[in-house]
C-alpha positions in Angstrom: -20.5 -13.0 10.7 -17.6 -11.7 12.8 -14.1 -10.7 11.7 -11.1 -12.7 12.9 -9.4 -10.5 15.5 -5.7 -11.0 16.2 -3.4 -9.2 18.7 0.2 -8.2 18.8 1.2 -7.9 22.5 4.4 -5.8 21.9 2.5 -2.9 20.3 -1.1 -3.8 21.5 -2.1 -3.7 17.9 -5.2 -5.5 16.6 -5.1 -7.0 13.1 -8.3 -8.1 11.4 -9.1 -10.8 8.8 -12.4 -10.6 6.9 -13.4 -13.1 4.3 -16.2 -14.1 1.9 -17.5 -17.5 2.9 -18.1 -18.8 -0.6 -15.0 -17.7 -2.5 -12.8 -17.7 0.6 -11.2 -14.5 -0.6 -9.9 -12.4 2.3 -8.8 -9.0 3.5 -6.3 -8.3 6.2 -6.4 -4.9 8.0 -3.3 -3.5 9.8 -1.0 -6.6 9.7 2.1 -6.5 11.9 5.5 -7.6 10.6 6.5 -9.7 13.6 3.2 -11.6 13.3 3.5 -12.6 9.7 3.9 -16.4 10.4 0.8 -16.3 12.7 -1.2 -14.5 10.0 -0.2 -16.9 7.2 -1.0 -19.8 9.5 -4.4 -18.3 10.2 -5.1 -17.9 6.5 -4.1 -21.5 5.9 -6.3 -22.7 8.8 -9.4 -21.1 7.4 -8.5 -22.0 3.8 -8.4 -18.4 2.7 -6.9 -16.7 -0.3 -5.6 -13.2 0.7 -6.5 -10.7 -2.0 -6.0 -7.4 -0.1 -3.8 -6.0 2.6 -5.2 -2.7 4.0 -3.7 0.0 6.2 -5.7 2.4 8.3 -2.7 4.8 8.3 1.1 4.9 8.4 1.8 3.4 11.8 4.3 4.8 14.3 4.4 1.9 16.8 4.9 -1.1 14.6 6.1 -2.1 11.1 3.5 -3.5 8.7 3.8 -6.8 6.9 1.8 -5.6 3.9 4.6 -5.8 1.5 5.7 -9.2 2.6 2.2 -10.5 2.5 1.9 -9.3 -1.1 5.0 -11.2 -1.9 4.2 -14.4 0.0 0.4 -14.6 -0.4 -0.2 -12.8 -3.7 -2.3 -10.0 -2.2 -2.7 -6.5 -3.5 -1.8 -3.6 -1.2 -4.2 -0.7 -0.4 -3.6 2.4 1.8 -5.2 5.8 2.3 -4.2 8.2 -0.4 -3.2 10.9 2.1 -0.7 8.8 4.0 2.1 8.9 1.5 2.4 5.1 1.3 3.6 5.2 -2.3 4.3 1.4 -2.5 0.6 0.6 -2.0 -0.9 -0.6 -5.3 -4.3 1.2 -4.6 -4.4 4.7 -3.1 -7.8 4.8 -1.4 -10.1 7.9 -1.4 -13.2 8.5 0.7 -16.0 6.3 -0.5 -13.8 3.8 -2.4 -14.6 0.1 -2.0 -12.5 -3.0 -2.1 -14.2 -6.2 -3.2 -13.3 -9.7 -2.0 -15.6 -12.3 -3.3 -19.2 -11.1 -2.9 -18.1 -8.9 0.1 -16.9 -5.3 0.0 -15.0 -2.9 2.3 -15.9 0.8 2.3 -13.2 3.4 3.0 -14.1 6.5 5.1 -11.6 9.3 5.4 -11.3 10.0 9.1 -8.3 12.4 9.5 -7.0 13.6 12.8 -4.6 11.0 14.2 -2.8 11.5 10.9 -4.0 13.6 7.9 -4.7 10.5 5.8 -6.2 8.2 8.4 -9.1 6.0 7.3 -11.7 3.8 8.9 -13.3 0.9 7.0 -16.9 -0.3 7.1 -17.8 -3.9 6.4 -21.4 -5.0 6.9 -22.3 -3.6 10.4 -18.7 -3.4 11.5 -16.3 -0.5 11.4 -12.5 -0.8 11.8 -11.3 2.5 13.2 -7.5 2.1 13.4 -6.2 4.9 15.7 -9.1 7.2 15.0 -11.6 5.8 17.5 -10.5 3.6 20.4 -12.6 2.1 23.1 -13.3 5.0 25.5 -10.6 7.0 23.8 -9.1 8.1 20.5 -5.7 8.3 18.8 -3.3 11.1 19.7 -2.9 14.2 17.5 0.4 15.7 18.5 2.7 14.3 15.7 2.7 13.0 12.2 0.3 15.6 10.6 -2.2 15.1 13.5 -5.0 17.6 14.1 -7.4 17.6 17.1 -10.0 19.6 15.2 -9.9 17.2 12.3 -10.2 14.3 14.7 -13.2 15.8 16.4 -15.0 16.2 13.1 -14.1 12.6 12.0 -15.5 11.2 15.2 -18.6 13.3 15.5 -19.5 13.8 11.9 -18.3 10.6 10.2 -18.1 7.7 12.6 -20.9 8.8 14.9 -23.2 9.1 11.9 -23.0 5.3 11.5 -25.9 3.3 13.1 -25.6 3.0 16.9 -25.5 -0.8 16.6 -22.3 -0.8 14.4 -19.6 -2.8 16.1 -16.4 -0.8 16.6 -13.1 -2.7 16.1 -10.2 -0.5 17.2 -6.6 -0.5 16.1 -5.3 -0.8 19.6 -6.4 -1.5 23.2 -4.2 -1.5 26.2 -6.7 -2.9 28.7 -7.8 -6.2 27.1 -11.0 -4.9 25.6 -11.8 -6.2 22.2 -14.7 -4.2 20.7 -17.3 -1.6 21.4 -20.2 0.0 19.5 -20.9 3.3 17.9 -23.8 3.9 20.4 -21.6 3.1 23.4 -18.8 5.4 22.2 -21.2 8.2 21.5 -22.6 8.0 25.0 -19.6 7.2 27.1 -16.3 7.9 25.4 -14.3 9.9 27.9 -12.5 12.0 25.2 -15.4 13.1 23.0 -18.8 12.1 24.4 -20.8 15.3 25.2 -17.7 17.5 24.5 -17.6 20.6 22.3 -14.9 20.9 19.7 -13.1 23.4 21.9 -13.3 21.1 24.9 -12.0 18.2 22.9 -9.1 20.2 21.5 -8.2 21.3 25.0 -8.1 17.7 26.2 -5.9 16.6 23.3 -3.5 19.5 23.7 -2.7 18.7 27.3 -2.1 14.9 27.0 1.7 15.2 27.0 2.2 11.6 25.8 5.7 10.1 25.4 7.0 9.7 21.8 6.3 6.2 20.4 9.3 4.1 21.0 9.6 2.8 17.4 8.5 5.9 15.5 11.9 6.7 13.9 12.1 3.2 12.5 8.4 2.4 11.9 7.2 5.4 9.9 9.8 5.3 7.2 9.4 1.5 6.9 5.6 1.8 6.7 5.8 4.4 3.9 7.2 1.6 1.8 4.7 -1.1 3.0 7.2 -2.4 5.5 9.8 -3.4 2.9 12.4 -1.0 4.2 13.2 -1.1 7.9 15.6 1.9 7.9 15.3 5.6 8.1 16.0 5.9 4.3 12.8 4.1 3.3 11.6 7.3 1.6 14.4 6.9 -0.9 12.2 4.3 -2.6 10.2 7.2 -3.8 13.1 9.3 -5.2 14.9 8.7 -8.5 18.6 8.1 -8.3 21.2 9.1 -11.0 23.1 6.4 -12.9 26.5 5.6 -11.6 29.8 4.3 -12.9 29.9 3.6 -16.7 26.2 4.6 -17.0 26.7 8.0 -15.4 24.8 10.7 -17.4 23.7 8.3 -20.1 20.0 8.2 -19.1 17.8 10.1 -16.6 18.2 7.7 -13.7 17.0 4.6 -11.8 13.6 4.3 -10.1 12.0 1.8 -7.8 9.0 -0.1 -9.0 7.0 1.9 -6.4 8.0 5.3 -7.8 7.5 4.1 -11.4 4.0 2.9 -10.6 3.2 6.2 -8.8 4.3 8.2 -11.9 2.3 5.9 -14.2 -0.9 6.2 -12.0 -0.6 10.0 -12.0 -0.2 10.1 -15.8 3.3 11.6 -15.4 5.0 8.6 -17.1 4.4 5.7 -19.4 5.7 2.2 -18.5 7.5 0.4 -21.3 8.3 -3.3 -21.2 11.4 -3.9 -23.4 11.3 -7.7 -23.2 10.8 -9.6 -26.4 7.3 -10.4 -27.6 8.0 -14.1 -26.9 8.9 -13.4 -23.3 5.8 -11.4 -22.6 3.7 -14.1 -24.2 5.3 -16.9 -22.2 6.2 -15.4 -18.9 3.5 -12.8 -18.5 2.3 -9.3 -19.3 2.5 -6.3 -17.0 -0.9 -4.6 -17.2 -0.7 -1.0 -18.4 2.8 -1.4 -19.9 3.5 -0.7 -23.5 5.5 -3.4 -25.3 8.4 -2.1 -27.2 11.1 -4.8 -27.6 14.7 -3.7 -27.4 15.8 -7.0 -29.0 13.8 -9.7 -30.7 14.3 -13.4 -31.6 15.9 -15.0 -33.6 19.3 -14.5 -32.1 18.1 -11.5 -30.0 18.7 -9.1 -32.9 18.1 -5.4 -32.4 14.5 -4.3 -33.0 14.7 -2.1 -36.1 11.5 -0.3 -35.2 12.6 0.6 -31.6 13.2 4.3 -32.2 9.9 4.9 -33.8 8.0 2.8 -31.3 9.6 4.3 -28.2 8.9 7.9 -29.5 5.3 7.0 -30.2 4.9 5.5 -26.7 6.3 8.6 -24.9 3.8 11.2 -26.1 5.5 13.9 -24.1 5.7 11.8 -20.9 8.6 10.3 -18.9 9.5 6.7 -19.8 10.0 4.1 -17.1 11.5 1.0 -18.7 11.6 -2.6 -17.4 13.0 -5.9 -18.7 13.7 -9.3 -17.1 16.9 -8.4 -15.2 17.5 -4.7 -15.8 20.2 -5.0 -18.5 18.1 -4.3 -21.6 16.1 -1.6 -19.9 19.3 0.3 -19.1 20.4 0.0 -22.8 17.0 1.0 -24.0 16.9 4.0 -21.6 20.2 5.1 -23.0 18.9 5.0 -26.5 15.7 6.8 -25.6 17.8 9.5 -24.0 19.8 9.9 -27.2 16.5 10.4 -28.9 15.7 13.4 -26.6 13.3 11.5 -24.3 13.4 11.5 -20.4 13.9 7.8 -19.7 14.4 5.9 -16.4 15.4 2.3 -15.7 13.2 0.4 -13.2 15.5 -1.2 -10.7 15.9 -5.0 -10.4 13.9 -6.0 -13.4 11.0 -8.4 -13.7 11.3 -12.1 -13.6 8.2 -14.3 -14.0 7.7 -18.0 -13.3 5.3 -19.5 -15.8 4.9 -22.6 -13.7 3.9 -20.8 -10.5 0.3 -20.8 -9.5 0.6 -17.3 -8.3 1.7 -16.1 -11.7 3.7 -13.2 -10.3 7.1 -11.7 -11.0 9.8 -12.9 -8.7 11.8 -9.6 -8.6 11.5 -5.9 -9.1 8.9 -5.0 -6.6 5.9 -5.8 -8.9 4.6 -8.4 -6.6 6.0 -6.5 -3.6 3.6 -3.6 -4.1 0.8 -5.9 -5.0 0.6 -5.1 -8.7 -1.1 -8.1 -10.4 0.0 -9.4 -13.8 -1.3 -12.2 -15.9 -0.1 -14.9 -18.3 -1.9 -14.5 -21.6 
């Protein structure tokens, strides 16, 4: 079984779609923003359900469509832990696997092009991103690159795979589509037969021009392609309340930053919608339910103070509601109680009639975090 290989001429980027033949669940590797309509059409053509978008690294030559695919196709996002892509729902480590139907994708940490770069093994195929190219390799002169790390990734990780493993690169500039581990071990001009010192000397003298889109692409890709400006990193920084709310609670955070804090154990996520809303619209996995107001008549929850203090347990609080109004009010009250409380920007709106069963706002679906209707 072969992957579906797609090509973006502007950046010479290869995108790959893998799928399980029985369940039709699919994975897309290194999708390109400008090609999202093509990719959605390809999924529809094959009757596939996209369950994962996967990045090999934070790209410097194109902007990913991972965030938009999570929104439009209901996929979850995954990226290498060392790349700083904080909006990715799953931060991959060496040896992790992603399942789709009865198939699985194995993550291999292959640093060098960037510190977090990964390659992915599926059956007897390896998707190497910018780590290993056909008769070449990725550059190492920017974005946390290291020629020594790349040499070890090539010779000790990728070249330890069986010689018959098909190599599917992240780019090719000469129309070549694939290679093999055996072929690259024997003939790759950069690394075949070279010592580490010789390889480092080659890489240090390349003097390649700066990627044309690097200043735009890297910040956008750190937020799964959702921010196309140089301030994309601001998604991962809290901002203080402004106007009438100034100083009344700790600050506002994006869904990406809130989830990053929750995953690290630094914060607890609190859903302040009513019990009825959570039951009808949907639950956010991992969130503690502490209603700010309850029916009938949306009266104040008399147990709020006790419940919010019990939820905190010495951690930050990140609060969400449907639109963001109640979570701000609840954050203010939690602050009065001596807790460090943040409002999650934009809120969470669910559509109980949608097949996808995902929130319409607030970044929950944007970063691929699934939720369910009870």
